[in-house]
KEDO-778534 format. One record per residue (C-alpha): residue number from 0; x, y, z. Coordinates in steps of 0.5 Angstrom, whole numbers, plus 500, padded with zeros to 3 digits. Example, Ala and Ser with C-alpha at 12.3 -4.5 7.8 and 13.67 -1.06 7.14 Angstrom:
! KEDO-778534
0 / 525 / 491 / 516
1 / 527 / 498 / 514
***
This chain:
! KEDO-778534
0 / 898 / 195 / 441
1 / 894 / 202 / 442
2 / 887 / 202 / 445
3 / 883 / 208 / 443
4 / 876 / 210 / 445
5 / 872 / 212 / 440
6 / 866 / 216 / 440
7 / 859 / 216 / 435
8 / 860 / 222 / 430
9 / 854 / 227 / 431
10 / 851 / 233 / 428
11 / 855 / 239 / 430
12 / 860 / 235 / 434
13 / 855 / 233 / 440
14 / 854 / 226 / 443
15 / 848 / 223 / 442
16 / 846 / 218 / 447
17 / 843 / 211 / 445
18 / 836 / 213 / 448
19 / 835 / 219 / 444
20 / 838 / 226 / 443
21 / 838 / 231 / 449
22 / 832 / 235 / 450
23 / 830 / 241 / 454
24 / 823 / 240 / 456
25 / 819 / 246 / 460
26 / 816 / 243 / 467
27 / 809 / 244 / 464
28 / 810 / 241 / 458
29 / 813 / 235 / 462
30 / 807 / 233 / 466
31 / 803 / 234 / 460
32 / 806 / 228 / 457
33 / 806 / 224 / 463
34 / 798 / 226 / 463
35 / 798 / 224 / 455
36 / 802 / 217 / 457
37 / 797 / 215 / 463
38 / 791 / 217 / 459
39 / 793 / 212 / 453
40 / 795 / 207 / 459
41 / 788 / 208 / 462
42 / 785 / 207 / 455
43 / 789 / 200 / 454
44 / 786 / 198 / 460
45 / 779 / 200 / 459
46 / 780 / 196 / 452
47 / 782 / 190 / 455
48 / 777 / 190 / 461
49 / 772 / 191 / 455
50 / 774 / 185 / 451
51 / 773 / 180 / 456
52 / 766 / 180 / 457
53 / 765 / 181 / 449
54 / 770 / 175 / 449
55 / 765 / 172 / 454
56 / 759 / 173 / 450
57 / 762 / 170 / 443
58 / 764 / 164 / 447
59 / 757 / 163 / 450
60 / 754 / 165 / 443
61 / 758 / 159 / 440
62 / 757 / 154 / 446
63 / 749 / 155 / 446
64 / 748 / 157 / 438
65 / 744 / 151 / 435
66 / 747 / 146 / 430
67 / 745 / 148 / 423
68 / 743 / 141 / 422
69 / 738 / 139 / 427
70 / 731 / 139 / 424
71 / 726 / 145 / 424
72 / 723 / 144 / 431
73 / 720 / 149 / 435
74 / 726 / 151 / 440
75 / 725 / 151 / 448
76 / 728 / 158 / 450
77 / 735 / 157 / 453
78 / 733 / 160 / 460
79 / 727 / 155 / 461
80 / 733 / 150 / 462
81 / 736 / 154 / 467
82 / 730 / 157 / 471
83 / 732 / 153 / 477
84 / 738 / 158 / 478
85 / 733 / 164 / 480
86 / 726 / 160 / 480
87 / 723 / 155 / 485
88 / 718 / 152 / 479
89 / 717 / 145 / 478
90 / 718 / 141 / 472
91 / 710 / 140 / 472
92 / 709 / 149 / 472
93 / 715 / 149 / 467
94 / 712 / 144 / 462
95 / 705 / 148 / 463
96 / 708 / 155 / 461
97 / 713 / 153 / 456
98 / 713 / 146 / 453
99 / 705 / 143 / 454
100 / 703 / 147 / 447
101 / 709 / 146 / 442
102 / 709 / 139 / 445
103 / 702 / 138 / 443
104 / 702 / 141 / 437
105 / 709 / 138 / 434
106 / 710 / 132 / 438
107 / 718 / 133 / 439
108 / 722 / 140 / 440
109 / 729 / 142 / 441
110 / 731 / 143 / 448
111 / 738 / 145 / 451
112 / 739 / 139 / 456
113 / 746 / 137 / 460
114 / 750 / 142 / 456
115 / 748 / 141 / 448
116 / 741 / 142 / 445
117 / 737 / 135 / 444
118 / 730 / 133 / 441
119 / 725 / 132 / 446
120 / 719 / 127 / 444
121 / 712 / 127 / 447
122 / 708 / 124 / 441
123 / 706 / 117 / 442
124 / 708 / 114 / 434
125 / 715 / 118 / 434
126 / 716 / 115 / 441
127 / 715 / 108 / 439
128 / 719 / 109 / 433
129 / 725 / 111 / 437
130 / 724 / 105 / 443
131 / 723 / 099 / 438
132 / 729 / 102 / 433
133 / 735 / 101 / 439
134 / 741 / 100 / 434
135 / 739 / 106 / 431
136 / 737 / 110 / 438
137 / 742 / 107 / 442
138 / 742 / 108 / 449
139 / 748 / 113 / 451
140 / 748 / 116 / 458
141 / 752 / 120 / 462
142 / 758 / 116 / 461
143 / 757 / 117 / 453
144 / 755 / 124 / 454
145 / 759 / 127 / 459
146 / 764 / 122 / 462
147 / 768 / 127 / 466
148 / 762 / 129 / 470
149 / 760 / 128 / 477
150 / 753 / 124 / 475
151 / 758 / 120 / 470
152 / 762 / 118 / 476
153 / 755 / 117 / 480
154 / 752 / 112 / 475
155 / 758 / 110 / 470
156 / 756 / 104 / 465
157 / 750 / 100 / 468
158 / 745 / 096 / 465
159 / 741 / 101 / 464
160 / 745 / 106 / 460
161 / 749 / 101 / 456
162 / 748 / 099 / 449
163 / 750 / 092 / 445
164 / 754 / 087 / 447
165 / 755 / 091 / 454
166 / 748 / 091 / 456
167 / 747 / 083 / 453
168 / 752 / 082 / 458
169 / 749 / 085 / 464
170 / 742 / 083 / 462
171 / 744 / 076 / 462
172 / 747 / 076 / 469
173 / 742 / 081 / 472
174 / 735 / 080 / 469
175 / 734 / 074 / 473
176 / 734 / 077 / 480
177 / 731 / 083 / 478
178 / 725 / 080 / 474
179 / 723 / 074 / 478
180 / 716 / 072 / 478
181 / 715 / 071 / 486
182 / 718 / 076 / 490
183 / 719 / 075 / 497
184 / 713 / 079 / 500
185 / 715 / 078 / 507
186 / 721 / 083 / 507
187 / 716 / 088 / 504
188 / 711 / 088 / 510
189 / 716 / 088 / 515
190 / 719 / 094 / 513
191 / 712 / 097 / 511
192 / 709 / 096 / 518
193 / 716 / 099 / 521
194 / 715 / 105 / 516
195 / 708 / 106 / 519
196 / 710 / 105 / 526
197 / 715 / 111 / 525
198 / 710 / 115 / 523
199 / 705 / 114 / 528
200 / 711 / 115 / 533
201 / 713 / 122 / 530
202 / 706 / 124 / 530
203 / 705 / 122 / 538
204 / 711 / 125 / 539
205 / 709 / 132 / 535
206 / 701 / 132 / 538
207 / 695 / 131 / 535
208 / 693 / 136 / 529
209 / 701 / 138 / 529
210 / 703 / 136 / 521
211 / 709 / 132 / 520
212 / 713 / 131 / 515
213 / 715 / 124 / 512
214 / 720 / 125 / 507
215 / 726 / 122 / 512
216 / 722 / 115 / 513
217 / 720 / 114 / 506
218 / 727 / 115 / 503
219 / 729 / 110 / 509
220 / 723 / 105 / 508
221 / 725 / 105 / 500
222 / 732 / 104 / 502
223 / 731 / 098 / 507
224 / 727 / 095 / 502
225 / 731 / 095 / 496
226 / 737 / 092 / 500
227 / 732 / 087 / 503
228 / 730 / 085 / 496
229 / 736 / 086 / 491
230 / 742 / 086 / 495
231 / 741 / 082 / 501
232 / 743 / 087 / 506
233 / 738 / 089 / 512
234 / 741 / 096 / 513
235 / 736 / 098 / 518
236 / 735 / 105 / 516
237 / 729 / 105 / 520
238 / 731 / 102 / 526
239 / 737 / 105 / 527
240 / 738 / 113 / 529
241 / 737 / 118 / 524
242 / 743 / 119 / 520
243 / 747 / 113 / 523
244 / 747 / 108 / 516
245 / 751 / 113 / 511
246 / 749 / 109 / 505
247 / 742 / 112 / 506
248 / 744 / 118 / 509
249 / 749 / 120 / 504
250 / 743 / 119 / 499
251 / 740 / 126 / 501
252 / 747 / 129 / 499
253 / 747 / 126 / 493
254 / 741 / 128 / 490
255 / 742 / 136 / 492
256 / 749 / 135 / 489
257 / 746 / 133 / 482
258 / 741 / 137 / 481
259 / 744 / 144 / 482
260 / 742 / 148 / 475
261 / 748 / 151 / 474
262 / 752 / 144 / 473
263 / 746 / 140 / 471
264 / 746 / 144 / 465
265 / 753 / 146 / 464
266 / 757 / 140 / 465
267 / 763 / 142 / 462
268 / 764 / 146 / 469
269 / 766 / 139 / 473
270 / 772 / 139 / 468
271 / 775 / 145 / 472
272 / 772 / 142 / 479
273 / 780 / 143 / 482
274 / 778 / 151 / 482
275 / 770 / 149 / 485
276 / 771 / 147 / 492
277 / 763 / 144 / 491
278 / 765 / 140 / 486
279 / 771 / 137 / 489
280 / 766 / 135 / 495
281 / 761 / 132 / 490
282 / 767 / 128 / 487
283 / 769 / 125 / 494
284 / 761 / 124 / 496
285 / 760 / 119 / 489
286 / 767 / 115 / 490
287 / 765 / 115 / 497
288 / 758 / 112 / 496
289 / 761 / 107 / 491
290 / 766 / 105 / 495
291 / 763 / 104 / 501
292 / 757 / 100 / 498
293 / 762 / 095 / 494
294 / 765 / 094 / 501
295 / 759 / 093 / 504
296 / 756 / 088 / 499
297 / 762 / 084 / 499
298 / 764 / 084 / 506
299 / 757 / 081 / 508
300 / 757 / 076 / 502
301 / 764 / 073 / 504
302 / 762 / 073 / 511
303 / 756 / 068 / 510
304 / 760 / 064 / 505
305 / 766 / 063 / 510
306 / 761 / 062 / 515
307 / 757 / 057 / 511
308 / 751 / 061 / 510
309 / 747 / 060 / 504
310 / 743 / 066 / 502
311 / 735 / 064 / 503
312 / 734 / 066 / 495
313 / 738 / 068 / 490
314 / 738 / 076 / 489
315 / 741 / 080 / 483
316 / 747 / 082 / 488
317 / 749 / 074 / 488
318 / 749 / 074 / 481
319 / 753 / 081 / 480
320 / 758 / 078 / 485
321 / 759 / 071 / 482
322 / 760 / 075 / 475
323 / 765 / 079 / 478
324 / 769 / 073 / 482
325 / 769 / 069 / 475
326 / 772 / 075 / 471
327 / 766 / 076 / 467
328 / 765 / 083 / 470
329 / 771 / 088 / 472
330 / 771 / 092 / 478
331 / 768 / 098 / 475
332 / 763 / 094 / 471
333 / 761 / 091 / 478
334 / 761 / 097 / 482
335 / 757 / 101 / 477
336 / 751 / 096 / 477
337 / 751 / 095 / 484
338 / 750 / 103 / 484
339 / 745 / 103 / 479
340 / 741 / 098 / 483
341 / 742 / 101 / 489
342 / 740 / 108 / 486
343 / 734 / 106 / 482
344 / 731 / 101 / 486
345 / 730 / 106 / 492
346 / 729 / 112 / 488
347 / 724 / 110 / 484
348 / 719 / 107 / 490
349 / 721 / 114 / 494
350 / 718 / 119 / 489
351 / 712 / 114 / 488
352 / 710 / 114 / 495
353 / 711 / 121 / 496
354 / 707 / 122 / 490
355 / 702 / 118 / 493
356 / 701 / 121 / 500
357 / 701 / 128 / 496
358 / 695 / 125 / 492
359 / 691 / 121 / 497
360 / 692 / 126 / 502
361 / 688 / 131 / 498
362 / 683 / 126 / 496
363 / 679 / 124 / 502
364 / 674 / 120 / 497
365 / 679 / 116 / 494
366 / 682 / 115 / 500
367 / 676 / 113 / 503
368 / 674 / 108 / 497
369 / 681 / 105 / 497
370 / 681 / 103 / 505
371 / 675 / 100 / 505
372 / 677 / 095 / 499
373 / 683 / 094 / 504
374 / 679 / 092 / 510
375 / 674 / 088 / 506
376 / 680 / 083 / 505
377 / 680 / 081 / 512
378 / 687 / 080 / 513
379 / 693 / 084 / 516
380 / 698 / 079 / 512
381 / 697 / 081 / 505
382 / 701 / 076 / 500
383 / 702 / 078 / 493
384 / 695 / 074 / 491
385 / 691 / 078 / 496
386 / 694 / 085 / 493
387 / 694 / 083 / 486
388 / 687 / 081 / 486
389 / 684 / 088 / 489
390 / 682 / 093 / 483
391 / 682 / 099 / 486
392 / 688 / 098 / 489
393 / 691 / 096 / 482
394 / 688 / 103 / 479
395 / 690 / 107 / 484
396 / 698 / 104 / 483
397 / 697 / 105 / 476
398 / 694 / 112 / 476
399 / 699 / 115 / 480
400 / 705 / 113 / 475
401 / 701 / 115 / 470
402 / 701 / 123 / 473
403 / 707 / 122 / 477
404 / 712 / 118 / 473
405 / 718 / 117 / 478
406 / 723 / 119 / 472
407 / 718 / 125 / 469
408 / 723 / 127 / 463
409 / 730 / 123 / 460
410 / 734 / 124 / 454
411 / 739 / 118 / 454
412 / 739 / 116 / 447
413 / 743 / 118 / 441
414 / 743 / 117 / 434
415 / 749 / 112 / 432
416 / 747 / 115 / 424
417 / 742 / 119 / 420
418 / 736 / 117 / 422
419 / 728 / 119 / 420
420 / 724 / 120 / 427
421 / 717 / 117 / 425
422 / 719 / 117 / 417
423 / 719 / 125 / 418
424 / 724 / 128 / 422
425 / 731 / 128 / 420
426 / 736 / 127 / 425
427 / 743 / 127 / 424
428 / 748 / 122 / 427
429 / 750 / 124 / 434
430 / 744 / 127 / 436
431 / 741 / 126 / 443
432 / 734 / 124 / 443
433 / 729 / 122 / 449
434 / 722 / 123 / 452
435 / 718 / 127 / 457
436 / 713 / 122 / 460
437 / 709 / 127 / 464
438 / 708 / 131 / 457
439 / 705 / 124 / 455
440 / 701 / 123 / 461
441 / 697 / 129 / 461
442 / 696 / 130 / 453
443 / 688 / 131 / 453
444 / 689 / 128 / 446
445 / 691 / 121 / 448
446 / 687 / 121 / 455
447 / 681 / 125 / 454
448 / 680 / 132 / 457
449 / 681 / 130 / 464
450 / 688 / 128 / 463
451 / 690 / 132 / 468
452 / 686 / 129 / 473
453 / 687 / 123 / 478
454 / 681 / 118 / 476
455 / 683 / 111 / 478
456 / 676 / 109 / 474
457 / 679 / 110 / 468
458 / 683 / 104 / 468
459 / 677 / 099 / 468
460 / 673 / 095 / 473
461 / 676 / 088 / 473
462 / 684 / 087 / 475
463 / 684 / 083 / 468
464 / 681 / 090 / 464
465 / 687 / 094 / 468
466 / 693 / 089 / 466
467 / 690 / 089 / 459
468 / 690 / 097 / 458
469 / 696 / 097 / 461
470 / 700 / 093 / 456
471 / 696 / 096 / 450
472 / 698 / 103 / 453
473 / 704 / 102 / 454
474 / 706 / 098 / 447
475 / 702 / 104 / 444
476 / 708 / 109 / 447
477 / 702 / 112 / 451
478 / 703 / 110 / 458
479 / 711 / 110 / 459
480 / 712 / 110 / 466
481 / 717 / 104 / 466
482 / 720 / 106 / 458
483 / 718 / 100 / 453
484 / 719 / 095 / 448
485 / 726 / 092 / 450
486 / 729 / 097 / 454
487 / 723 / 097 / 459
488 / 725 / 097 / 466
489 / 726 / 090 / 468
490 / 724 / 092 / 476
491 / 717 / 094 / 474
492 / 713 / 088 / 477
493 / 718 / 089 / 483
494 / 715 / 096 / 484
495 / 708 / 094 / 483
496 / 708 / 089 / 488
497 / 712 / 094 / 493
498 / 707 / 099 / 492
499 / 701 / 095 / 493
500 / 704 / 092 / 500
501 / 705 / 099 / 502
502 / 699 / 102 / 501
503 / 695 / 096 / 504
504 / 699 / 098 / 511
505 / 699 / 105 / 510
506 / 691 / 105 / 509
507 / 689 / 100 / 514
508 / 693 / 104 / 519
509 / 693 / 111 / 518
510 / 688 / 117 / 515
511 / 691 / 123 / 513
512 / 691 / 130 / 510
513 / 696 / 134 / 507
514 / 697 / 141 / 510
515 / 696 / 147 / 506
516 / 702 / 150 / 506
517 / 705 / 144 / 503
518 / 708 / 143 / 497
519 / 710 / 137 / 491
520 / 716 / 140 / 486
521 / 717 / 136 / 481
522 / 724 / 135 / 478
523 / 727 / 132 / 471
524 / 728 / 125 / 474
525 / 724 / 125 / 481
526 / 719 / 129 / 486
527 / 722 / 133 / 492
528 / 717 / 135 / 497
529 / 718 / 142 / 499
530 / 715 / 147 / 505
531 / 710 / 145 / 508
532 / 708 / 139 / 513
533 / 704 / 133 / 512
534 / 698 / 132 / 517
535 / 697 / 124 / 519
536 / 693 / 122 / 524
537 / 692 / 115 / 526
***
């Protein structure tokens, strides 16, 4: 066999390398070629860099676009929903500047909320249509809207945001414990007295004439009352050193994490929590709260049962535990409903007390008149019969709920099929709708030209007249601090009693004014107390 080396045939018998013919380039030409090559690469890099913001802009334009099938309603500018990123404006200020005019003119608007365009309603007839048609405008909270989010992890599927057979299951179990006719007032009075004791001690420590902040004490009181009235737990948040009751202390952390504007309005970011350390921590806190609450509740109840100790009265927690143990509720359903009882039963009261200190503290005439009515009872141990018979006290509580609804705005209903709201606004299936209670309550077309003023007298002269107006306005959709119709708050009776007992004790023992630097800030679902101090004098 013969081995040969074959060379490629080239013109002029010159070997042609695979990379191209041999070239003879002058050094200057070589550097110019390199310069051209670098310039081309630089241009390519610039094109790539320019395409990134362009891609982001295109994505945001798609993400934020208003779906074509939504009704033709005034649209609140998108930036209004994210003002919290750079502004300290409260929701009441935002409402006055951007929402009042279109809502009072049209009754409904399009608004960006929790990652989508939704419909916000304030016109009473539209609200009534929505509240009455539960099967069309179904409750659908975060567990349906954004199930991956931090807030959905916190609240889960519960009696407030569930629908259909699931809601009926929860209601059948929990309603007897939430809507009792005769709540024991002893825990309310006990904790209200302790609350006042703590405030006075704090004032004495600060010195007369020096303002104090009562925020911490309000939350501790609200958590303690909730525990004793619904969970058969005396957490002793008021009695123990500040921050040592984890279930109470963690609430402040939860509130701060939930209402961060960026994540509140762009919940899709929670799907990338593995990239965001603060969101990882948020999920950890939500799980810690649920696990700690469940362990604490079951530990207490199991311990009492082993010792043969029967509860003094049947509470909602006992009903939930029985349903969990006999298999009617899964562990998740049990835990989710425990959490929602804990959260709503203390947060609503907490926010209402915050606004009470604010409003009555700057209105000396109301404070003086209310104190005189309370002192006229000649008792230091008020019962439900005593406080419910006081007309001005009743009017003050109703008016506080009107001007400072604890849940000022909520969008947690979804159309299960195409709807015609109020027979005039076409809404496609799958659209989220909600309401703004503050907007309803300060509308002069509903409540008169003095709608923005705190006037307890508007409710009538007798307790009977006040109760009648309360019911009438609720049915009409003009007074909705507790929602309305079939989904009205089951605990509204307890909240009213709780507030009356606390007001009785506070007004009986304390006079206070509000520091000029103090500010009440409204959020979509609550009120926060900001900078400044509250002056309190015994």
